[in-house]
N, C-alpha and C positions, 0 to 999 in steps of 0.2 A: 384289818383283824378281827377274829369274831368278838375281841370287846368293844371295839367301836361302835360294829353292827349292831350290838347287846343294847347299847348307851342310847345311840340314834333311836332304835324301836321303842325303846322303853320312854325315849323323851317323847317322840309325837305320839305313843301311844297315850300317855300321861296328858296330853293337851287337848286331843281329841273326847276322851272320856271326862272329862272335866266340863266338856260343855255340853256331850250327850247323855251326861247321866241326870239332868233335867230335863223335864216335858217342857213344849214350846209355851205350857199354859203362862211358866211366869212369868210372861210379858203382858198377862191378861190382870195380872193381880194388881190390884191399887199400890203406889207408890209415891213416897212424896221425895222431892228435890233433898239431893243432899248439902245442906245449911253450910257446912263448914269439912274441907277435905286438905288433909296434910299427909305427910310423906313417913311420918313417925310410925313405925311398927316392924316387929318381926318380919320377914320373909323367904321363904326357899323359892327355888324351881330350877329349873335345867338347860342345858345351855349345849351347841352344837357349833362346830367351828374349824378353823384350821391354821394354819401358817408355814414358817422354816425354823428348823434351828440350825446355828453356826456357831462350829467348832474349829480353831485355829491351830495348829500344830507346829510348834516352834522346834527346829531343828538344831540339836547341840554343835551340830558339823558346820551349817552357817544356812545364813537365808537360801530358801527353793528359789530355784530358774523358773518353777512352773507348779500351781497347786499350793499345798499347805493346808488350803481352806476348805471344808466338806460343808457343804450345804445339804441340809434333809430337810426335804417336805415334809409334813404333816396333818391328819387329821386328828380333832379329838373330838369329845363328848361326855358330860359331865353334869353336877350338879352344883349348885351354889347355895348358901342361908349366911341371912345376913339382919344387921338390924339398921336403920334409919331414926335419927332426930331431927326432925325442922326445928329451927330455932322460931320460938313464939314470934309471931306479927313480923316475920321474916322471909324470904326467900331462900335462906341459906341451908341447905342438910347436911348436917355430920353422919356418919357411918360406918360401920364395918363389916370386912364381907368375909369369909372362906369358901374356896371351893376346891374341888378334885376334876380330876381329867384321865381318863384312859388315854394315850395317844398311842397312833399308828403312822411308824416314820421309816425312812430308810433313806440314806445319802452316801455315797464314797467320791473320794477323788484321790488324786496323788498326793503323796506326801513325804519330808524325806528325800526330796531329787534336790541336795545341794552344790551338785555337780552332775555333767553328762556319764561321767567315768563309772560314778556310782550305781550301783544296781538300787531303786527308789522302791519304794512301797505302796501299795492301796492302802487306805485308812476309809473304813467303817464306821458310820455313827448313826445309832438305832435309838429313838426317846420311845420309852414306853408309859408313862407316868407324869403329871406336873400336878401342883396343888400351890396354892396361894394364901396367904391371910395378909389382907389389906386395910389399910382405912382410907375412907372417903369423905370429899368434899364436894359435896353438890350446889348447884344455884336452879334453882325453877324458874323458867324463862319467862314461859305464858301468863294469861291474864288469869288460867284457872290453877296455877301453879303444877300442872300433869305433864310437863315438858322438864327434867331434870339433865343439864347438862353438869357432869362431872369428871373430877381427877381422882385417881389413887396411887396409895403407894407403900409397900409394903415388904414382905417376905415372900420368898418363893424358893419349892421343892422342884427336883427332876430327876427321873431315874432314869439312867440312858446306858447302852450298851455299845464300846467302843474295841475295833478289832482292829489291829495294824498287820498287814502280811507282807514281805518281801515278793516283789512277783518275780514271776521268770524260770525260778528254781526249785527244784527239790534235792533234798526233802524239803516240805515245807516249814518255813521260820515263820514265825506269828507271835504275838501278843495280845492278849484277851484282857480287856476289864468291867465289870458291871458293877455299877455305882450310883450313889443319889448323893445330888448334889444340893446344897441350899444355899441362897442368893437372896438379891432384891429384884424388886419389881418400880415399875410404872406404866399408868395406863391412863388413860382417858375413854368416855363413854358418853351415850345419851342413852336417857330412858324414858319408856313414854306410857303414863299410865293409860290402860285401853279400859277398864273400870274402875270401881273405887278398889278392888281387889288384885286385881291382874295389870300387868306391863311387861312390856317388850324393851329388851335392851339390845345395842350394838357397843360392842366394848373392843380397846384394841389396847393389849399387855406388853409392855417390853422387859424381857427374865435378864438377869445379869448373871449369870454361878461360878463369876472367878474363874483362879487359873488353879488347876492341878497337875500330875504327873502322871503318863501313861508310860508303858515299856517299849522303846525304838528298838523293833527287831533287829538281832543280828544278817548281814548283809554282807556285800561283796566290794572290793574297787579294785578298777584296770590297772594296772601300774604300768602295761605297756600297749598304747594306743593300737589300734587296729590287728590286737592278736588278743588270745584265748590265752589271756596270762592275769590271774587274778589274786588279790591278797586278803584274808576275811577279815569283817570290821564287825568287834562284839556289839553285842547290843550295849543299852544305854536309853538314859531317861529323855522324855520331851516334855516342856511344859507346855501345858493346852488350855485353852482360854474357850468356855462355851456362853452363849447367848442364845434368844428365843424370843422369835417376835409371832405373836399370836392374835387372830381376831376371833371374837363370840359372838355368836347371835343368841340369847335366850330369851326363854321368858319366866317374871316373879309371880308368886302366888302372894300376897301382903295377909298373915292372919287374924288382924282383928279387924279384918271388914266380911260382910256377908260374898264370897262367893260368886253366889246369883246374882246380886245385884248391880242395876245400871246407874250409870247418869240420868239425869231427867231428860225424858226424850224430847230430841229436836233436832233439826237439823244440822245443827253442828256439833251433835256428841255423838255417843257410841251405842252398839247393844251385844249383847253376848246371846248368842244364838236367835233363832228365829227369824222371821220376816227382816228385809233389809229397810230400816225406817229411811219413810219418803223419799224412796225411789221406786216407787209401785213393784209390780209382779215383774216387772222384764228385765234381762239378762242387759248387765253391763260390760261393753265390747270398747276394747283398746286397741287400738293400732300402731305403729309408728316405725323409724329407722333410725339406725347406729351407725355412727364412726367410730372406730376402735385403733388405738393406735396401741402395738404392744411390743413385747419383749420374749423372746422364748431361748428355752435352754434345753437341747435333748442331748442324754446323752448314754453311751453303750462301754459297758467294761467286758472285751472278751476275755473269757479265761478257757481252762483246758477241758479235757475228756473225763469225768467222771470224778473229779476235784471240785476242793470249794469252789464258788462263787468269788470268793475276794482276794483269790492266786489269780494274776493277770496276767494275758501275753500282748493284748493291746486295749487302748480305748480310744475313741472317737467323740469328742465334744463342741456341737455346733451352738454356736450363741450368733441370736439374728434378729434383727426389728423389721416389724411386718405393721400393714396399713391395712384395714378390710373396711367393708359396708356391711351392712347386715339389715334384715326387716324383721319386726319383732311383732307379736300381738296376745293379748291375752283374754278371755273371757270368763265372767263371773255369775253362774245363776243364782236364783231367787234361793236356793236349797242350800247355795254355799259352795257346792261344787265349784272348782276353776276348771279350765286348761290355760295354758300357755305354753309359747315357744319363741324361738327367734333362727334362722340360717343367716348364714354371711358366709363371705368369700374375699380373699384380697391377695394380696402379695409379700411376699419379703422384700423387703427395700434393700438390705445389705448384711454384714454378718461377717461370720470365720470360724473355723474349725480347726481345730486341735487334733492331729494324729499321733498318739504314743504308742510304741511297741517297746518291748523289754527283750533284751537278750538275743539280738540276731543277729543274721551272716553268722550262723556257727560261731556264737559268741563271742563274734570279733565287736561289737558294738552292745553295750551295756542298757543302753538308755538312748531312745531317739524319740523326740519330736518336732514333727511338721507342723506349721501355718499355714493356710489356704485361705484366702480372702481376696474376693470376696464370695461370699456365699448369696445366691439369690434363688427363687422360686414362688410356690404360691403356695395356699390355705384356702380350707374350705372346712365349716361345722355347722352344726343344727343341733338343739336340743328339743325334745318333745314332754312335758311336766303333765298331770294329773294331779290335783290334790281337792283338800275338802277345809274352808276356813273357817275356824269353830269362832273366833273373834270375827265379826264384820259389821259393817253399817256404813256410813257415807264417807267414815273418815277414819275406817281400820277395816284391813284385811288380813290376818294374821291365821296361816295353817301348815298342817304339813301335806309334800308332795310325794310320790313316787314320779320319777322319769327314767329318760335315754340319752344318751348323749352320743355324738358320731364325730370327728374330727381326722383331718387329714393334710399332710404337707408334704412337699415335694424341694426337697434341698440339692443344689448344683455348685461344687465346691470348686471354686478356679485358684490356680497358682498353686505352687509349695516352695516354701523356704524354712531351713531347719534353725530351729532356736537353741538346739545343743550344739556347742563346739567341737564337733567330732569332723573330719572331714571325711573319714569313711562311712558317712550315715547317709540316710535316704536324702533325696533331694538336693544332693550337694554334685553341682551346683543348682541353683535354683530354676524353677519352670516358672515362665510369665505368668502376670494374674490373667491373661487372656486362655489360657490351657484349661479344660474343664479334668478333672482329675477324681474326682466321686461323684456320686449320685447319693441322696439316701429320699424315699421313700415310705411314708409311714402313716398307718391306718389305724387308728383307736376307736372303740366299741365300749362304753360305760355305763351301768347302773347307775340311777340315783337314789339317795331316799335324803330329804331334806326339810328344814325349816324355811318360810315365805313370809314375810312381812309386810304391810305397805301403811304406814300411818300419817297421818295430818300434823305437822308441828306448829300451823299458824302461820297468820301472814303470807297466805299462796303458800309456804310451801312445804313439801311434804319428802318421807325418806321411807325409801325402800329397800329392805337388806334381804341378802339371802344365804344360807348356809347348807350345802350338800355333801353328802360323805359317799363316794363311789365302791358301793363294797366288792363288786367285780368291774373288772378293767381288763380288755383284751385287746392285745397287740401285737400287730405284724407289721413287718417292714423288708424291705429289697435294698440290698447295698452293693452296687455298683462301683469297684476299684480297675477304672475303666484303662488304665497304662500299665496294668499289670500284665507283664508277660509271661512269668512264670508258672502261671497257671491255664488252665484248657478253659475253662470258666469263671468270667470276672464276678460274677454275679453271687451274693447270697441272700439267702432268704431267713428272716428272724422271725421268732414268735414267743409269745411271755404272756403270764395271767397276773395280773395282782388287785391293786386298790388303788384310789386318790380322794382328792376334795376337789370342790368348786366353792367359790365365793363373789360375791358382788354385794354394792350396794351405792345406792343413787340420790343425790341430792335434787330434788326438783322444783319446777316454780310454775304454776299457774296462773297465765293470762286471763284467762276465764274456765269455764267448770269444762270447757271440751279440750282446749289446747294447753299444752305444755312445752317445756324446754328442761334437761338438765343436763347435769356431770356428774360422772363415777367413775367407779375403779372394778377391777375384776382381775381374780387369781387364780387359776386350773394350773391342776400338780397331779403325776400321775406315778408310781414307781411298781415296776413289775417284774420279781424274782420269783415268781411261783412257775415250774416248767419254761424257763428261760434261756432257748436252746440260739443256734444258728449252723444251717447248711452250710459252712464256709467254703466258699469256692464251687458250691453245686455237690458237693460231697456228701454222699447218702451218712445215713445215724448208724453210731452213736456221735451226735453233734458235741459242737461245742457249747458251753454256758455262754450268755448272755442276757443278763439283767440289765434295764434299762429303765430309763428315769426322765421326767420329762416337765418341764413349767413352760407357761406361757401367763403373763401378767401386763396390764398397763390401762390407761385411762380411755374412755370413750364421752362421749356427747351423744345426747339423743333429742328427739321431738316428736309428740306424739299426740294422739288428736281421740278422743274418748265418745264414745255413744251411748245414752241410756236409755232405759226403759225398752231394748228392745225384746220383741215378742216372736 
């Protein structure tokens, strides 16, 4: 969304201008060491990040046999302002902070599926804004009190749009609600002072917005199984529960400090702009390998021609686990520019696929949901970024970057069993799990803009964090329903564009100045609902709508080696 793109651009431009506004000569002026420094003071800053919202729909007709929970991946960007008070002669820090974030978000899932003889609905949830007001309690853990670990709690607000549409039938039966919810938050984070005025923070927030009600749209119930015989079911009310998980990477400026000041120059402190301290004029190169164990989810919503994307005739959802290995590298030049990237490949180890259909076989089956298991396949990916580190020194590298990400995955789904108790539906009797039924090949191209920080925490530990907004994502896919005999071409080609977010954090330990190992987490998400169409079974356009959503997340371990002073 344009709001997120503008927020990210302003955030990166603000950080860059803060460093670029002063000539390098500021490092030549005499300066005395700061005799005492504390976290006390007013501050403000910007942040970027992402996460996911979760909305649970409770069907008044009874528990859902499938679905009922909508997961909405989100990107965020915004600003914060706060005040810290460090209790004199202690390491404890009390504070209060407020922030506001523009959100880009989109998620759908099946809802109100209390029975296979009821035509269920598609529920869409999209968050557009979030704000928080919270108290912070922190503890400065290192000898200079420049690394702050903190917890926070308070109030949160979120604006979201919810739409529920009964699938597979015309005229459209839907309900819409746009509301701002008030709730509570709990979170934790780490903040590292880069200079007396500037700091970098990585923070996690859980926000709970309680329960409200949305309208469950009118639908139909089949009264004679296997026949086109239905009775109307009027609209009703559904209780919905809303929760959000968010990760924010931000930079703060403390107002009661000189924004150009540095710590006393030494091998163990930081510099703001200018030459890298104590590392000569050469480049710093880091190379290494990683092993990533991840979980993935890919969802495709098949709608009609010239109709709303939220009125579906079918949906396929893949949930998989995978293991991959990758090589990575980073080069930091003496003048602050850096290039970095990685490339990896692996295998999809296991998974499952749900294929849902609404009002099929001449309306004799209101809802079908088949389960295919296992899902096997492969994945590959690569990322390349170019950036500028505004804050840099032997123990800090923080700056913005622009880049490109490519990924692809191939999925093969085996077996087919019906989870809806309907003897007239698909995959009755079931197919064995050695029968290949559907394949799905996906390719993603994405532009990246983000913030990257690497800071030393002390005692050999360092923290690397990165948040990237994907302002443009291009998706192409190929679906093959191998067992279809009622069509001349079993292959469907898919295309769409949209946006996304990618997050990463790593805690590493250095055994010596060159060699380190670490462990971290990664989250990738993209949702493509612009120009989202499929040439279903080889047909020419006008095409059916096919908005798609993809997530991959998991943990990784790595080992790296660093070369200093290369020329």
